[in-house]
Steps between C-alpha positions, in 0.01 A plus 500: 500500500557847353384668822753307707776558243419871504576529873843344459584720203406817692713399799799403286478818295463730799774322692734506202438867420496625860789298635706418192840533667374346825330216318834412346679506836631175643549619858298254706156531337206350685320197365220723368750728327658195336159374386394837362830592340379652171764325291607177668241434771285189512191717440654707220409233250149353539291818475607629156527143371142444614390804302665368182367147548142627543545710185583181313186337636300797376633443150375142513155613613486739204580219257301219661178530298431303183702687240471570131788646302341847514443480876859383557630792296277742691632367831859529382448863401329570833801359686735701279310825565495441874867414495583814304296711744675359807843516337455865403352591838781318678766671290382841624430383857859374515617864483348565843505147639809315372462124496123495451363169380260661251720500185585136564131426546440661162774289343341183642167585339665586170669160501170341603344634181734260320512199733149499651385208286823304498495137608600402851823348371603820323420712806700274730793512257486879492489515880804273528677706235438821697644343815804370311573835335486679835718244679760482223514879463551559872758222524693641205490852644624375837784307336602808303556700821803283578656627176424863585208518256199622698265493196348830607350540154249231604386720790419836338429778748214630286280366225619787278536307173319212328790270587502593870122473519513151347776394741304625801180326395676176406773422751561786743349724765202390711269253318664399170340260253781256568411330736171672596334366188507162676268637772263642240490171309437310824193717547380430145530126557322519836223706346446240231444239770294714736180309422660193660699695759306350790602152387870573454563754774622250764746362248606853410551586867723196552704574189533866600618423852750248362629757247558755775658246736730349238607841373598633842654168607712490186604860555597429861701189408692680225575792729644254754706315240620804304682719752574795268871422503525478121341640187326170429353489853371855472351428158328190635351694793379767261344244268313335790377827647134546592527880517283694250771705334726199442221357277609139522294190434453430872370853549236446231402156633467620861305812398251300294467250783421765762247686285319190375476370858343831608263486203384150599440604860310812393290299256398268783421789736300690237298189422430427864422859600362626169220693674738668745513879498880482525518299178261740325695804619828350380345407166380854435836646605681261267300635207649847557866419547612712204336811647631426848850425368514836323351672806762359737770663285322837507445474877867424567628785285254741663538395863873425500662704222277807488356552848782325693245356743676163518874450542695174483559330834496136392255222428262628770428824312463324165267237648284757680462712189428190289227376732333842513505533120390138448204517742397835354518350151276209600240734649514732197484214246188353651334841531584582139380162374164541672449844343675486162595140427832455321800701625611814311833363373338164420230680301758677282699176465197298392375769261838516330536122482140394445 
């Protein structure tokens, strides 16, 4: 799951950084350009959401053993240390790679140190709360624009103060806690039921497909009914949006549906072809996603910004560069694993958060 998500993240990042102005253009984009639009495309959403959902599952695996009070406390501190490591690393990485998911990842693990042992009911309530906060905040901000109040203080250009950092992590920028915490909690709940996943996966697939279908059908119907001729119509269209940066309830529901459906399909394929070399190669690569993620930033800055070997021409250039980097990463990860075991960044991460 992480290996597949990694490919999408590399493509979206390279496309967004290489072709930022072109990616935002609306002049007759092809179907592939619409799909891979780094902000509003159909494929802009599932890959990072998949990363966050799998992180939530990992939290459940860490807490799934029979626990004593001491062991629970040890696990909470381990999650807190790992979260602090990723948050700090992400804070500095953001200086050279704005929008990185790493500080948000760290925030998820810091929160997990508190909620990891919560009941299912409490987790579901928190997930719903995170969706509601995001939807209400975005709706309020949109309504304020009609009064000339653009609430720019809720979109700080830099995380240059404690307040601006908190705003960015909570409700703004690329992967804020509200509503992304709902994806993380979905992963925790799935991880808790992974022992019976084979039994419930068909049901999960049906529910996921229905969630995606209903979300997009509702969005389409509202867009047909509300013709943007009034403030109320525009607000309704905004509220029913499935685009990532509008952060509505339908966006969250459709994103969870897509990712869970992919997870079910992958679970079936990995079970059926568990001895396949492809599965084994992907598994090893997925264990080194932190190293590869950091490496793809270094490669871009070296090849594009320093050496000027790649220049923006559109999605074709971004896709070619992404495939070359991704295939090279797979080859390197498997070579490294065979010789040294755990990846270099993963080794530091585990040592800090052991």
